[in-house]
C-alpha positions in Angstrom: 33.6 32.7 26.1 35.2 32.9 29.5 32.4 30.8 30.9 34.1 27.6 29.6 37.9 28.2 29.7 38.9 27.4 33.2 38.2 24.6 35.7 39.0 24.3 39.4 41.8 21.8 40.3 40.9 19.2 43.0 43.5 20.5 45.4 43.0 24.2 44.8 43.8 26.7 42.0 42.6 26.6 38.4 43.7 25.6 35.0 42.7 26.0 31.4 40.3 23.4 30.0 41.4 21.0 27.3 38.7 22.4 25.0 40.0 26.0 25.5 43.7 24.9 24.9 42.6 23.2 21.7 40.6 26.2 20.5 43.4 28.7 21.3 45.9 26.6 19.4 43.7 26.1 16.3 42.7 29.9 16.3 46.4 31.0 16.7 47.7 28.8 13.9 46.3 30.7 10.9 47.4 34.0 12.5 50.9 32.6 12.9 50.9 31.7 9.2 50.4 35.4 8.3 53.9 36.1 9.9 52.7 39.3 11.6 55.7 40.8 13.4 55.6 40.9 17.2 54.4 44.2 18.6 56.4 45.2 21.7 54.8 48.3 22.9 51.3 49.6 23.7 48.5 48.8 21.3 45.0 49.9 20.4 42.7 47.0 19.5 39.5 47.2 17.4 37.3 44.0 17.6 34.3 43.1 15.5 32.9 39.9 17.2 30.3 37.4 16.1 27.4 37.4 18.5 26.2 33.8 19.0 22.9 34.9 20.6 21.2 37.8 22.2 22.2 36.7 25.7 25.9 36.7 25.0 28.2 39.1 26.9 30.8 40.8 24.8 33.2 41.1 27.7 33.4 37.3 28.0 34.9 37.2 24.5 37.8 39.6 25.1 40.3 37.6 27.1 40.2 34.5 24.8 40.9 36.8 21.8 43.8 38.5 23.6 45.2 35.1 24.7 45.0 33.9 21.1 46.9 37.0 19.9 49.6 36.4 22.5 49.9 32.7 21.5 50.1 33.7 17.8 53.0 36.0 18.6 51.3 39.2 17.6 51.6 40.8 21.1 53.7 39.8 24.1 50.9 40.2 26.7 47.4 41.6 26.9 48.8 44.3 29.3 49.9 46.1 26.1 46.3 46.9 25.3 45.8 50.5 26.4 42.7 51.2 24.4 39.9 48.8 23.2 37.0 49.2 20.9 34.7 46.1 20.7 31.4 45.6 19.0 29.1 42.8 17.8 29.3 42.5 14.1 28.4 40.5 11.0 31.5 38.3 11.0 32.3 34.7 11.6 34.4 34.5 14.8 36.1 37.8 15.1 37.9 40.4 13.1 40.8 41.9 15.0 42.8 45.0 14.0 45.7 46.0 16.3 47.4 49.4 16.1 50.9 49.8 17.5 51.1 53.1 19.3 54.9 53.1 18.6 54.6 53.0 14.9 50.9 54.0 14.2 50.7 51.0 11.9 48.0 48.3 11.8 48.7 44.6 12.2 
């Protein structure tokens, strides 16, 4: 969740927390092992996300997932996402399907 990924630096600005950096690396590693080719152009993303509890906000889950996809080398930047479909689902973590608008193929 976005609630726990950044902290304020003592002299201004912000940075990612150690916990978030650790999560992002551990989540990106199995994706990298799939050797999914980098998608250069615009993408459509379908997300099925585990809901931890009834008070959870789905929008707080989006940025960490996109950051993970970038770190895993699937997309260059989350600016490529031009369409998004997200829902709570019966999954552990998240299921992500990315469609390249250039090739109309799913990653």
